[in-house]
C-alpha positions, 0 to 999 in steps of 0.5 A: 495488461499485456504479458509482452511489457517489460519496460520497453514502454514505461522504461520501467521495468514491470517487477519495478514498477510493481513494487512502487505501485504496490508501496504508493498503494499500501500508503495511499490504503493506510491514509483512506483506511484512518478515515474508515476507523474514524467513521466507525468511531463516531457511530460507536461500531467498536467492531467495524472500527477494529476491522478497519484498524486492523487492515490500517496496520496490514496496510502499513505494514505492506507499506513499510516492507514495500519502501525498505526493498525499494531503499535496498535496491536503490542502495541507500 
């Protein structure tokens, strides 16, 4: 990415775009990991299921933090 873009092209400042992107990525990752947990559980791989579940919790935590920060910045 260019270190020159600060919203002239997108109409959204980089830091604001980055926060929206981060939140969406965390939510998307949490959804994807749900399937991974189920796959591991179906195959009886508890260790892998636990790893994916832990990663899912962390993604959910990141999403919640991102949503809270977005809400605060949008004045809600």
